[in-house]
C-alpha positions as CSV (number, residue, x, y, z in Angstrom):
1,X,0.0,0.0,0.0
2,X,2.5,2.7,1.1
3,X,1.7,6.4,1.0
4,X,0.3,7.2,-2.4
5,X,0.1,10.6,-4.0
6,X,2.2,13.7,-3.3
7,X,0.7,14.9,0.0
8,X,-0.5,13.7,3.4
9,X,-2.6,14.9,6.3
10,X,-1.0,14.2,9.6
11,X,-3.1,14.2,12.8
12,X,-2.1,13.7,16.5
13,X,-4.5,13.8,19.4
14,X,-5.8,12.2,22.7
15,X,-9.3,11.0,23.6
16,X,-11.0,11.8,26.9
17,X,-10.7,9.1,29.6
18,X,-13.2,6.3,29.1
19,X,-13.7,7.2,25.4
20,X,-11.0,5.1,23.7
21,X,-13.1,2.1,22.6
22,X,-15.9,4.3,21.3
23,X,-13.4,6.3,19.3
24,X,-11.8,3.2,17.8
25,X,-15.2,1.8,16.8
26,X,-16.2,5.1,15.1
27,X,-12.9,5.6,13.4
28,X,-12.8,2.1,12.0
29,X,-16.4,1.6,11.0
30,X,-17.4,5.1,9.9
31,X,-14.8,7.8,9.8
32,X,-11.9,6.3,7.9
33,X,-14.3,4.7,5.3
34,X,-15.9,8.1,4.9
35,X,-12.6,9.9,4.3
36,X,-11.3,7.2,1.9
37,X,-14.4,7.7,-0.1
38,X,-13.6,11.3,-0.8
39,X,-12.1,11.9,-4.3
40,X,-8.3,12.3,-4.0
41,X,-7.9,10.4,-0.7
42,X,-5.7,7.4,-1.4
43,X,-4.6,5.7,1.9
44,X,-5.3,6.0,5.6
45,X,-3.4,4.7,8.6
46,X,-4.6,5.0,12.2
47,X,-1.7,5.1,14.7
48,X,-1.9,4.0,18.4
49,X,0.5,4.3,21.3
50,X,-1.6,3.1,24.3
51,X,1.1,3.8,26.9
52,X,2.0,7.3,25.7
53,X,1.6,10.2,28.0
54,X,0.4,12.5,25.2
55,X,-0.9,12.1,21.6
56,X,-2.0,8.5,22.2
57,X,-3.6,8.4,18.7
58,X,-2.6,9.6,15.3
59,X,-3.8,9.3,11.7
60,X,-2.0,9.7,8.4
61,X,-4.1,10.3,5.2
62,X,-2.3,10.3,1.9
63,X,-3.8,12.1,-1.1
64,X,-3.2,12.9,-4.7
65,X,-2.0,16.4,-3.8
66,X,-2.3,18.9,-1.0
67,X,-5.3,20.6,-2.6
68,X,-7.4,17.5,-1.8
69,X,-7.3,18.7,1.9
70,X,-9.3,21.8,1.1
71,X,-11.3,20.5,-1.8
72,X,-15.1,21.1,-2.0
73,X,-15.8,17.4,-1.4
74,X,-13.7,17.3,1.7
75,X,-15.0,20.6,3.1
76,X,-18.5,19.4,2.5
77,X,-17.9,16.4,4.9
78,X,-16.1,18.6,7.4
79,X,-19.1,21.0,7.5
80,X,-21.8,18.3,7.6
81,X,-20.5,15.8,10.2
82,X,-22.6,12.7,10.8
83,X,-24.5,12.1,14.1
84,X,-21.8,9.6,15.2
85,X,-19.1,12.1,14.5
86,X,-20.9,14.8,16.5
87,X,-21.0,12.3,19.4
88,X,-17.3,11.5,19.3
89,X,-15.7,14.9,18.4
90,X,-16.1,16.5,21.9
91,X,-13.9,13.8,23.4
92,X,-10.9,14.9,21.3
93,X,-8.0,16.5,23.3
94,X,-4.6,17.9,22.3
95,X,-5.6,17.9,18.7
96,X,-3.0,18.8,16.0
97,X,-3.9,18.4,12.3
98,X,-1.6,19.6,9.5
99,X,-1.5,19.1,5.7
100,X,1.9,18.4,4.2
101,X,3.5,18.3,0.8
102,X,5.4,15.0,0.6
103,X,8.8,16.2,-0.8
104,X,10.8,12.9,-0.6
105,X,10.2,9.2,0.1
106,X,12.4,6.1,0.2
107,X,11.4,2.4,0.6
108,X,8.2,0.6,-0.1
109,X,5.4,-1.2,1.7
110,X,3.9,-0.6,5.1
111,X,5.4,-1.2,8.5
112,X,3.7,-2.4,11.6
113,X,5.2,0.6,13.5
114,X,5.6,4.2,12.7
115,X,7.6,7.1,14.2
116,X,6.7,10.7,13.6
117,X,9.5,13.2,14.0
118,X,8.3,16.9,13.9
119,X,10.8,19.7,13.4
120,X,11.0,23.5,13.2
121,X,13.0,25.2,10.5
122,X,16.4,26.2,11.8
123,X,16.2,29.7,10.3
124,X,14.8,31.7,7.5
125,X,15.5,30.1,4.1
126,X,15.7,26.6,5.6
127,X,12.9,25.4,3.3
128,X,15.0,25.7,0.2
129,X,17.9,24.0,1.9
130,X,15.8,21.1,3.0
131,X,14.2,20.6,-0.4
132,X,17.7,20.1,-1.9
133,X,18.7,17.7,0.9
134,X,15.4,15.9,1.2
135,X,16.0,12.8,-1.0
136,X,19.5,12.3,0.5
137,X,18.0,12.5,4.0
138,X,15.3,9.9,3.4
139,X,17.7,7.6,1.6
140,X,20.1,7.8,4.6
141,X,17.3,7.1,7.0
142,X,16.1,4.1,5.0
143,X,19.6,2.6,5.3
144,X,19.2,2.5,9.1
145,X,18.5,-0.9,10.6
146,X,14.8,-1.4,11.4
147,X,13.5,1.2,8.9
148,X,11.4,-0.1,5.9
149,X,10.4,3.3,4.5
150,X,10.7,7.0,5.2
151,X,8.7,10.0,4.1
152,X,9.4,13.7,4.5
153,X,6.7,16.3,4.5
154,X,6.7,20.1,4.6
155,X,3.7,21.6,6.5
156,X,1.1,23.6,4.6
157,X,-0.9,24.9,7.6
158,X,-2.8,27.4,5.4
159,X,-4.4,24.4,3.7
160,X,-5.5,22.6,6.8
161,X,-6.2,25.6,9.0
162,X,-9.7,26.4,7.6
163,X,-12.4,26.4,10.3
164,X,-15.3,24.1,9.8
165,X,-18.3,22.6,11.7
166,X,-16.1,19.7,12.9
167,X,-13.6,22.3,14.3
168,X,-16.4,23.8,16.3
169,X,-17.5,20.4,17.7
170,X,-14.0,20.0,19.3
171,X,-13.0,21.9,22.4
172,X,-10.7,24.9,21.7
173,X,-7.1,23.7,21.5
174,X,-3.7,25.4,20.8
175,X,-1.2,22.7,20.0
176,X,2.3,23.7,18.9
177,X,2.6,23.4,15.2
178,X,5.7,22.4,13.1
179,X,7.4,23.1,9.8
180,X,8.5,19.6,8.8
181,X,7.6,16.0,9.7
182,X,9.7,12.9,9.0
183,X,7.7,9.6,9.0
184,X,9.6,6.3,9.6
185,X,8.0,2.9,9.2
186,X,9.4,-0.5,10.2
187,X,8.6,-4.0,11.2
188,X,8.8,-3.5,14.9
189,X,8.5,-0.8,17.5
190,X,11.9,-1.7,19.0
191,X,13.6,-1.3,15.6
192,X,12.0,2.0,15.0
193,X,12.9,3.3,18.5
194,X,16.5,2.2,18.0
195,X,16.7,4.0,14.7
196,X,15.2,7.3,16.0
197,X,18.4,8.9,17.5
198,X,20.4,8.5,14.3
199,X,17.4,9.6,12.1
200,X,17.1,12.7,14.3
201,X,20.9,13.3,13.9
202,X,20.8,13.0,10.2
203,X,17.8,15.4,9.9
204,X,19.5,18.1,12.0
205,X,22.8,17.6,10.1
206,X,21.1,19.0,7.0
207,X,21.4,22.4,8.7
208,X,17.7,23.1,8.0
209,X,16.0,21.5,11.0
210,X,15.8,22.0,14.7
211,X,13.7,21.2,17.8
212,X,12.7,17.6,17.1
213,X,9.7,16.0,18.8
214,X,9.2,12.3,18.4
215,X,6.3,9.9,18.9
216,X,6.3,6.1,18.2
217,X,3.2,4.2,17.3
218,X,1.8,0.9,16.2
219,X,-0.1,1.0,13.0
220,X,-3.5,-0.1,14.3
221,X,-5.7,0.0,11.1
222,X,-5.2,0.8,7.4
223,X,-7.6,1.5,4.6
224,X,-7.3,2.5,0.9
225,X,-9.5,4.1,-1.6
226,X,-9.4,0.8,-3.6
227,X,-10.9,-0.9,-0.5
228,X,-13.8,1.5,-0.6
229,X,-14.3,1.2,-4.4
230,X,-14.4,-2.6,-4.0
231,X,-17.4,-2.3,-1.7
């Protein structure tokens, strides 16, 4: 499956105590199928870190391009949430959702574990520096033991920052954003955790990135647009 298309939407959040099982049922049975039925959405992965102190859940949606994440079809769903969505949305906490241009990838397939490494740009002009270094960075990360594929995204917050009815259903939140995210996938959580320090060092060595924040997840559920078309 992998991450198809040239963009992805990255989401991190928690769910209020006592609401985890209800969230998982909704996300599996309704929400991801709904999203993967929207034109331009290609793949979806729910991430779960049950023992994490913060951002226990995550989701990665890959799409044809970043404009899918503010397309009329997507905004129509965001502004007309289902009854089940309206029941679940108030339980979201520490919510961060950012659209990204995928500027480089290395490796194929899907790992059972994923790490997300968020960075700030080191200084003005770092975006151009990173774009030049991007493919070399993900190639170097792919060579690390335990890594099956790596994807680098540059945040496009102006795309995903549009307020919608779903935004209003969630409590007000002010999570710290980011400029760049590096996604690492591998066959085991232990392997991904072992690769993280060197992946972080390689990213900072580009001279474009600073202030890394890492989370490690199991890939709990995956779905594709082809799955939805088959139904």
